[in-house]
N, C-alpha and C positions, 0 to 999 in steps of 0.2 A: 350897930352899923359897923363895929371895926373888923368883924367878922369878913367880909364881902371887901374894906379893902385891905385887909393880906391874904386875900385871895389874890384882887388882881394886882398887887403888889407886890408876887413873887415873878410877874414881868417886866413891873414897868414901874417908877417912881410917879406919885401922883402927890402937886402940889396942894399944899393947902386950901387956895383958894379955889383950884378944878373941885377939890371934895367939896368944901363950903358949898357948892352951887350944885356939885349933885349931889349932894343926898339931902340936900333945900328941896329936892323934888322927890326923893324916897317916899313911898309911904307904906309904911306895915300892915300885912296882913293877915289876919290868923284862918287857918282855913279847917273845920274841923273833921276827923274821919268818915272816910266816907264821900264826901262832899264832894259831886259835879261841878266846879266854878271856872268851865266853860264849855257851855252847852252847844253839839251839836245845829250848825249855824248860826251862831253868835260870831260877833267879829270879835279877837283878839284885841285887845287894846291893852296888853300889858306886855312887857320881857318882869322877868320876878329873879332871885334869886334867894336858894331856899337856905335861909339861915337854920329848918330844923323839918323834919320828917320826908316824906315820901310821895312823891305825883307819880300816876297811872295814864299815858295817854295811847288811848282807844277809840275804836270805828262803834261805834252801835249799832246794834244790830233789836229783831221786835223779840227774838228768844234772847234772853241774858246769855245764853250756856254759848252762844255761838257769837258773842263781840269776840274781835280784835283787837287783841293791846300787842302794842306795836312799839314802846317807850316808856322808858321809866326814865326820872330823874330823883337824888338824894343831893343829900344836906351838902352846899358850897359848889350845885351845879345851878346853872340857869335853867329857865323854863316857861318856855311862848308856844302855843302854838302860830307858831313864827313865820308860818305862809300868812296864815290871814292877817297877823301884826303888820310882814311887810307890804301886806296890799290892800289891809283897812277891809278885805271879804271878808263872807262867810268863812267860820272854819266845815269841815269836812270830821271833824274829831272831835273827841270831847275830852276833857283834864279832869285828874280826877283823886285829892288825898287820899292817899291809901293808911294813912295814921295823922294825929295833931301837926296839921304842915304852920310853920312861920314862915311868912313870904314878906322880901325887899322887892317892892314894885316901883315899877317905873311907867307912863303911858307916856305912849307914840308920841304924843304931843310934847310933850315933857323931854324924851330922849332928842327928838329932833332939835329943841332948844339947847341941849348939852353939846350936842354935834357942831351947834354952833359958836356956843361958848366961851366951850374949854378945849383944853391941850387934851386930856383925855377921852373926850366924848368920842372918838372916831377910834378909836384903840377900846373902848369899851366895847359897842358894836360889835368890830371887828374878832375879839375872843370870843363873843355869844356867838358870832354865824360858823367861825373853825371847829369851836364845839358843839355845835349842833350836826353841820355837818361830818365832821370825822363820826359820830353817832352814826349816822345814816348810813354814811357810807357802808362800817363795817357792819353793822345789821344786815343790811344786800351782799353783802360778800359773804358774811356766815351763813347766810340762808341760801347762799347759789352754790356754796363750796362743801359745806359740812354737814355730815348725818345730819341727823335730830338727836343720837345721843352723841358727837362730838356737839352739838352746838350747847344743848346739856352740862354737858364738862364743862365743859368754856366757858358759862357762865356760874357755872361753879365756883371755879376756879378763881377767875376776875371779882364776882361780884359776890363771896360768900355769903353777906349782909341780905341779898335780895334772896337768899331761898331764905332765909330766916323772919323774914318781917311781911313777902307778900305771897298771898297764895297759891297754891299751886295752880288753881285754876286758872290764873295769868297767866304762869309764868310756861304753859303748857300753850297757850295762845301766841306767847311772847317768840315760844323754839318752833312756834308754828305743828303740832299735834298735836294730840285728843288727849283730856287729861286721863283715858283711859289706857294712851300709848307712853305717857309719862311715866304711868304707874310703872309699868311693864320694865320702861327704862331702870329708874330705879331700882326696881329689884336686880334685875342684871346687875347694879352697881352694887 
């Protein structure tokens, strides 16, 4: 629990009373490697903080080779199918643990209680939304403005751990190329 407090207190101080109430609502979940823990058309009931592990966000396809990976989240980041969480409607994508992953999760109803009861509730919500928005915006800009090679190089510079921990087929999907095209890019570099 100290890990999430340290992360949040980089931006604001949290009173002990608010912290006690907030942490009373958190549930630790351990997700085994390769487990899909939110399936297509399920409603997202949690926002989670990753204590350890890696999570992939993807759109499944009948042919697994054609799945579309559009995001990754790592240790000390929040993860959720946030659009489904906010609207409490079925998700259009899935969440999968790519390594053994430990999450601190809060349900939709418990988060609403944190918003109403504590001074930090809205702060936690705002931090989560800002992070998710920035990731989405950055990804869209990269897809529109950079070549596949530039996207790969940027990814390699910004997130070298991603290239060590994540299979290349997911990275190729993430940067918008086939695995064969990624192989050619890697050979050139």
